[in-house]
matplotlib code that plots the C-alpha trace (Angstrom):
import matplotlib.pyplot as plt

x = [-6.7, -9.3, -8.7, -11.1, -12.9, -16.2, -18.1, -15.1, -16.8, -15.5, -16.0, -15.7, -15.9, -16.9, -18.5, -21.1, -19.5, -16.6, -13.7, -14.9, -18.4, -16.6, -14.6, -18.2, -19.3, -15.5, -15.9, -19.4, -18.1, -15.9, -18.7, -17.8, -20.5, -19.9, -20.8, -20.4, -20.8, -21.6, -22.5, -25.5, -28.3, -29.9, -26.8, -26.6, -30.4, -29.6, -27.2, -28.4, -31.8, -29.0, -26.6, -29.8, -30.7, -27.3, -26.5, -30.1, -28.2, -25.3, -25.5, -24.6, -25.2, -25.0, -25.1, -25.4, -21.5, -19.7, -15.6, -15.0, -17.3, -15.6, -18.4, -20.7, -17.4, -16.7, -20.5, -20.4, -18.0, -18.9, -22.1, -20.8, -18.8, -21.3, -24.2, -21.6, -19.4, -16.2, -14.5, -11.5, -11.3, -11.3, -11.3, -10.4, -11.6, -12.6, -11.2, -12.5, -10.6, -9.8, -7.3, -8.2, -4.6, -7.0, -6.8, -10.0, -9.4, -5.9, -8.4, -10.9, -8.3, -6.8, -10.4, -11.1, -7.9, -6.2, -8.0, -11.3, -8.8, -6.6, -10.5, -11.4, -8.5, -8.4, -12.1, -11.4, -7.6, -9.3, -11.5, -9.2, -6.3, -8.9, -9.3, -6.0, -7.6, -6.3, -6.6, -6.3, -6.0, -7.0, -3.8, -3.2, -0.5, -0.7, 0.9, 3.8, 4.6, 4.1, 1.3, -1.6, -2.8, -0.6, -0.1, -3.1, -3.6, -4.5, -1.0, 0.5, -2.3, -2.1, 1.4, 0.8, -2.1, 0.7, 3.6, 0.5, -0.9, 3.2, 3.8, 0.4, 1.4, 4.8, 3.6, 0.8, 2.5, 3.5, -0.1, -1.2, -2.8, -1.6, -1.7, -1.1, -2.1, -3.2, -2.6, -4.9, -3.8, -5.9, -9.7, -12.1, -15.6, -18.1, -19.8, -16.9, -13.8, -12.5, -16.0, -16.9, -13.3, -14.0, -17.6, -16.8, -13.0, -11.9, -8.6, -7.4, -8.9, -6.8, -3.5, -4.4, -5.0, -2.1, 0.1, -1.1, 1.5, -1.1, -3.1, -5.8, -6.5, -7.7, -10.9, -12.5, -12.6, -8.9, -8.4, -10.6, -9.2, -5.6, -7.6, -9.5, -5.9, -4.1, -6.8, -6.8, -4.9, -3.0, -1.2, -0.3, 3.2, 2.5, 2.4, 3.4, 4.0, 2.0, 0.8, 0.5, -2.0, -1.7, -0.5, 3.1, 2.2, 4.7, 8.1, 9.8, 11.6, 9.3, 11.9]
y = [34.4, 37.5, 37.9, 41.4, 39.8, 41.6, 43.3, 42.8, 41.9, 38.6, 37.2, 33.2, 31.5, 27.3, 28.4, 25.4, 22.5, 21.0, 23.0, 26.4, 25.8, 25.5, 28.6, 30.7, 29.3, 29.9, 33.5, 33.7, 32.5, 35.8, 37.7, 38.9, 39.9, 36.7, 36.6, 32.6, 31.7, 28.4, 28.0, 25.6, 27.5, 24.7, 24.5, 28.2, 27.9, 25.2, 26.8, 30.1, 28.3, 26.0, 29.4, 31.5, 28.8, 28.3, 31.5, 33.9, 36.8, 36.4, 38.7, 35.6, 36.1, 33.6, 33.7, 31.3, 32.3, 30.0, 31.2, 30.7, 33.4, 36.0, 38.7, 36.7, 36.8, 40.9, 41.4, 39.1, 41.0, 44.5, 44.2, 42.8, 45.8, 48.1, 46.0, 46.7, 49.9, 47.9, 44.6, 43.4, 39.8, 37.8, 33.7, 32.1, 28.7, 27.3, 24.2, 22.0, 19.1, 18.1, 15.1, 13.4, 13.6, 15.2, 18.1, 19.1, 18.8, 21.2, 23.4, 23.0, 23.5, 26.4, 28.5, 27.5, 27.4, 29.9, 32.2, 32.7, 33.4, 35.8, 37.6, 37.2, 39.1, 42.0, 42.7, 42.7, 44.8, 48.6, 47.7, 45.8, 48.8, 50.8, 49.1, 47.6, 44.0, 40.7, 37.9, 34.0, 31.6, 27.6, 25.8, 22.1, 19.7, 18.1, 21.5, 20.2, 16.7, 14.3, 12.4, 10.2, 13.0, 12.7, 12.9, 15.3, 19.2, 19.5, 19.1, 22.0, 24.2, 24.2, 24.8, 28.3, 29.4, 29.6, 31.3, 33.5, 34.2, 34.9, 37.3, 39.2, 39.5, 40.9, 43.4, 44.6, 45.1, 48.7, 49.2, 47.3, 44.1, 41.0, 37.8, 34.0, 30.6, 27.3, 24.2, 21.5, 17.9, 14.9, 16.7, 14.3, 15.4, 13.0, 14.6, 15.6, 14.2, 11.5, 11.1, 9.5, 8.0, 6.1, 4.7, 4.0, 3.5, 1.4, 0.6, 3.8, 5.4, 2.9, 3.7, 7.5, 7.2, 4.8, 7.9, 10.4, 10.4, 11.9, 8.4, 10.7, 12.8, 16.8, 17.9, 21.4, 23.4, 23.2, 24.6, 26.9, 28.0, 28.6, 31.0, 33.0, 33.7, 34.5, 37.1, 38.6, 41.3, 38.7, 37.4, 41.6, 40.5, 37.4, 37.8, 35.6, 32.9, 29.0, 27.4, 24.0, 22.4, 18.8, 16.9, 16.4, 14.7, 16.4, 14.9, 17.9, 20.6, 23.9, 26.8]
z = [38.2, 37.3, 33.3, 33.2, 29.8, 31.6, 28.3, 26.1, 22.7, 21.3, 17.6, 17.4, 13.9, 14.0, 17.6, 17.8, 18.0, 19.4, 20.8, 19.3, 21.4, 24.5, 23.4, 23.1, 26.6, 28.0, 26.9, 28.5, 31.5, 31.7, 31.2, 27.8, 24.5, 22.1, 18.3, 17.0, 13.8, 12.0, 8.3, 9.5, 10.2, 12.5, 14.5, 15.2, 16.0, 18.4, 20.1, 20.7, 22.4, 24.6, 25.5, 26.3, 28.9, 30.2, 30.2, 30.8, 31.5, 29.0, 25.6, 23.0, 19.2, 16.5, 12.7, 9.8, 7.6, 5.7, 6.4, 2.9, 1.8, 1.9, 1.1, 4.1, 6.5, 5.5, 6.3, 9.3, 10.9, 9.9, 11.5, 14.8, 15.1, 14.4, 16.8, 19.6, 18.4, 18.9, 18.6, 21.4, 20.3, 17.3, 17.6, 14.6, 15.1, 12.0, 10.0, 7.0, 8.7, 4.9, 5.5, 2.0, 0.1, -2.9, -5.1, -3.5, -0.4, -0.6, -2.2, 0.8, 3.2, 1.5, 1.0, 4.8, 7.2, 4.9, 3.3, 5.5, 8.3, 5.7, 5.4, 8.5, 10.6, 8.0, 8.0, 11.9, 12.3, 11.7, 14.4, 16.8, 16.3, 18.1, 21.1, 21.4, 20.4, 19.6, 17.9, 18.7, 16.0, 16.5, 15.1, 15.5, 16.6, 13.3, 12.0, 14.2, 13.9, 11.0, 12.6, 11.4, 9.2, 7.0, 3.8, 3.3, 3.4, 7.2, 9.1, 6.5, 6.6, 10.1, 10.2, 7.7, 10.5, 13.3, 10.7, 9.7, 13.0, 14.3, 11.1, 12.2, 16.2, 14.5, 12.0, 14.6, 17.6, 16.6, 16.7, 19.8, 18.9, 19.9, 18.1, 18.9, 18.1, 20.5, 19.5, 20.5, 21.0, 20.8, 22.4, 23.5, 22.6, 22.6, 19.7, 18.6, 15.7, 18.5, 20.3, 16.3, 15.6, 19.3, 17.7, 14.3, 14.4, 17.8, 16.6, 15.3, 18.6, 20.6, 19.0, 19.4, 22.9, 23.5, 22.5, 24.9, 27.5, 30.2, 29.3, 28.3, 26.0, 26.5, 27.2, 25.3, 28.3, 28.8, 25.5, 26.0, 29.3, 26.7, 24.4, 26.7, 29.4, 25.7, 25.1, 28.4, 29.5, 31.9, 28.8, 27.8, 26.8, 25.1, 21.3, 18.1, 20.2, 19.8, 22.8, 22.4, 24.9, 24.4, 27.1, 26.0, 23.0, 20.7, 20.5, 19.3, 20.8, 20.4, 20.4]

ax = plt.figure().add_subplot(projection="3d")
ax.plot(x, y, z, "-o")
ax.set_aspect("equal")
plt.show()
């Protein structure tokens, strides 16, 4: 299926590791112009170097941005829009991964997962309205199910991401801007969360692996494919939805 994402200007937060890294590469595979960010300068530089090697003809630009810093985030969005004269897609991928039930953990989840998402989208929306662009947010099945991450702010924050995205979709539909969520299940990445759990907490890894009906965890590419589809004109009538890419991990029916 041809997605028609060539030369679309795409912003990806948290684009140097894990699912974000795969999303960045997925859009580059489609011929998009991709701006990605991370709060760690060394990760940005390493990603730029690797992407230049793997995609010598592509346009990929990394920036050091802490999404919990409103000024940094707003300046990044503005700079990307000015550099290209447009914005077409914004992918909000960053999470604090806050799984401790402490006040500090709740604060981090709010500032990164929710307030950072709000600042990002509000800065981008005026540009997206000009192009008929769209927003894709990354949530989690933990936003649907009461799972092993509870009690912690992680699940509630991810549920709020889904709700906020749906509200954006409703508000922005008359202006031609779409907004959707992708909620990954257990995604195995060697240098990611589940790769580290496998190495350091084998019992937890086995217990979670056993819960996957397909007998395996997902691949990062299986999430980036969903994100690219949602961002494309092939999904032009899809807005306000939450796509669970979880291999049937969630047991509840999603209406």
